[in-house]
N, C-alpha and C positions, 0 to 999 in steps of 0.2 A: 207635258204631253207624255203619255205612256209609250214605251218602245218595245217592240217584239224582236226576238232573235232566236235562231235555233238551227240545228243540223237536219238537213233533209237528204237522206241517202237513197240512191237509186240502185236497185239490184234486179237481176233477171238473167235469163239464158243469154248466150252469145248472139249478137246480131239482131236483137229485138228493137234497137233504136235508142239505147240509153245515152250514148254520147251525143246523138242528134238532139235529144231532148235537152240535155244540160246546156249545150251550146245555144239552143233556142232561148232558154231561160236567161243565160248570162249575156247573150248578145255578142259573144266573142268566140272564136274557134279555139277553145282550150283543149278539147279532147279530139284525137284524130278519128276520122270516120272512113272506113272502107267496107267492102262487101265481105272481107275475110273474117273468120272467127278469131277471137282472142286478140283483137286489135288493141284494146285497152289492157295494159299490164299493171298499172299502178292505181291507187285510189287518188283521184284528182279533184281538188277542191275548187269550186267556182263560187265567187261571192257576189250576191246581188244586193245593192244598198238602196234604201229609200230614206226619206226624212224620219220615218217612225218604224223602220224595220231593217233587219239584216238577215238574209237567207244564205246559209252555207250549204250549197249543193255538193254532194260527193258522187262522182261517176266512178263505178267500180268495174273490175273485170267480169266478163260473163261467167256464169257458174258452170263449171265442168268437173269431171272426175280427174284429179291430177295424175299425170304420167311421169313427171320428173320434178326436180327441186324447184325450178322456176315456177311451174304451175302450182306447186304447194304454196309458195310465197304469194302468188296471185290470189289464191283462195283465202289466204290469211287476211288480205285486204278486204275481202267480202265479209269474212267473219267479224272484222272490226267495225263494219258498217252497222251491225246490230247493236253495238255496245254504246254508241253515243248519239243515236238518232232520236230526234224529237218527232219526226214524221218519217215513215218508211214508204218509199215508192217501189212497188213491185210491178215491173213492166213485163207484159207479155205481148205477143203479136197475134193477129188474126190467124186462126188455124192451129195455134199451139194448144197442146193438151195437158202438159205437166212440166214441172221443174225437173232438171236432170239430177238433182241431188235431194233425196228424201229428207235428210236431216235439216237442210236449209228450209225446205218446204214446211216442216213442222215448226221451225222457229217463226216463220211468217204467220202461220195459222194460230199460233199461241201467243203472238205478240201483244204486249200490254199498251203499246204506243199506237197512235193512229196509223192505219195502213191505207194508202191509196193504190188500188190496182188499176193501172193504166193499160187499156186494151188498144195497142198501137197498130198503125198501118190499116186503119179502117177504110182508107181510100181504095184499098184492094178488094173490098168485100161488098156484098149486097145486104139489104136490110134483113133478109131471112137469116143469113149466116151470122150477122152481127147479133141478132136477138138470141140465137142458139149459143153463141160464145158467151154472151153476158150471163145467160142462165147457168152455163157450165161453171164459170168462175165464181158466180155467186154461191153455188153449192160447195165448191172446193175451198174457197176462202171466205167463209161467212162473216169474218170480222173485218173485211175490207169494204171500202167505198169504191165502187167500180165506175170509171170514167172512160168512155171511148174517145180516142184521140188520133190525130195524125201529126206526129212530131215534125215530119218533113214538110207537110203542107201548112203547119201552124194551126191546125184545127183543134180548138178547145185548149190550146196551150195556156192562153191567158186565164181561162176559167180555172184550170188546175192551179196556176200560180196564186190566184185570188183565194182559192180554197186552202192552199198551204199557209198563206198569211193568217187566215182565220184560225188555223190549228196551232200556230206557233205560240210558245209561252212568252210572257212578258220577261224581258231581259235586256240589259245593256248590250251594245255590240261587242263581239269577240275580237274583231280586227278593225284597224283604221278604216274609215268610211271611203277612202279613195283606193283601197286595195282590191284587186280583182281575183287573186288566187294566192295560195300559200306556197306555190312552186317558184323556184328561181328561173331567171331567163334561160339558163343553159338547159333546163328540163324541156322547155318548149322548142328550143333549137333541135335537141335530140329527137323529140317526138315528130317534128316536121320532117326531118330527114327519114325517120323510120316509116312515116306514112307513105312517102314516095317509094320506098323499097317494097312495102306491102302492095302498093298499086302496080308495080312494074315487074316484080319477080314472082315465080310460081313455086309450087310444091313446098319443100322444107325451108328454102332460102330465107323468107321473111322471119320465120320463127327462130332461126339460128343467129339472128342479127341483134346486136345491141349497139347503141351509138353513145360515144363519150366526147363531149366538147372540151377540148384541152385549152383553148384560148378564146377569150371574149374581151376584145379591146374596143371600148366605145369612145369615139372621137366626136368632134362637133357635128360633122356632116356624114360620117360613115361609121359602121360597126365592122370590125375585122374579126372573123370567126375561123378557127381551125378545129375541125371535128374528125374523129376517127370512127369508122364503121368496123365493128368487131364481128368476125365470123368464126365458126368452129373448125373449119377445114380449109386446106389450100385450094381444093377444087371450088369451094364456095367463093373464095377470094377472086378467082378468075371469072366466075359468072357475074359477080357484082361489078367488076371493072369493065367487062365486055370487050369487044373487038376494038383495039386501039383506044380504049378508055371511053368508048361512046356511051355505054350504059351508065357508068358512074357520072359522066358529064350531064346526062339527062336528069339524074337525081339531083345533082347540084343546082342546075338551072331552075328546076321547079321548086325546090326547097327555098332557094334564094328569093324567088318572087313572093312566096308566102311569107317569108320572114320580113321582107321589106314592108309588106302590108301590116304585119303584126307590130313591128317596132316603129314604123313611120319614118324610116331612114334608109339610106343606101347601105347595102350589105355586100361585103367582100367575103365569100365563103370558100375555104379550102377543104377538100375532102380527101381522106386517106383510108386505106383498107388494111387491117391487120388480122392475123389469125390468133385467136385466143381459145385454145383447145378446151372443149367441153365446159365452157363457162356456165351453161344452164344448169349444170349439176355440181358446180363448185360453190360451196358456202361463202368463201372469202370473196369470190368474184361477184356473187349475187349481192352481198352486202355493199360492195363498192358501187354497184349500180343502183342502190336504193331499195333493194328487196331485203327480206328477212330483217327488218328493222325492229 
């Protein structure tokens, strides 16, 4: 029996629903989802296996004009998505008019690989607006196949997946068939904690935060985790902790519940906050956290 396998890379502006789509494909919460821009910082691989196929989905950071070293690294992950893709998913949302970076846009329109342009959040539109948007994108990206979807509602997600299978090359699997992602456990612990910070803190705080899991001890019935939340300034440390530790406790409780679902085990989670000055502009620190690889 022939077997298909390949890389399907998802790119687009911030907040168009890339992470929601990948999680819908994979059936697991691999990418964090919030209403804030730049939620995804890394290129995250989600693997979907069948008897005769293996699809390697990549969720990437939203395309922005970088303002500091961390964002430069994030855009590096997006650039790499063009290099190994067998199918490129360019995701836009209803009402959107253009990609924020013209150079990336030219790469999409001149792509030699199949491009699926997914017009997301159509549950927020009417038929007239939908038809106008389809026509707009057909003119802007003539090499793309346009499919209206709602990633959140699951509308046309299966149809997109079936089309991806059609487009994949014949190939043996790249990873073991029981593998879900290429990221280690600690990555998902860090991302779960970071998601709660994105949800509960405002302004610059979420973007000045990185999480480092220093201890992961798995026992028969419980996993013991110790993680450090890094911030750039002392004032940010106080905000993260909150009055008598209340804000930090809320983050810990919510992250622990998500991690217990993810790992299927009881979790004991200890959280600490440390100041790591200007880590977003420090090449050594960025490398330590998995950027600039």
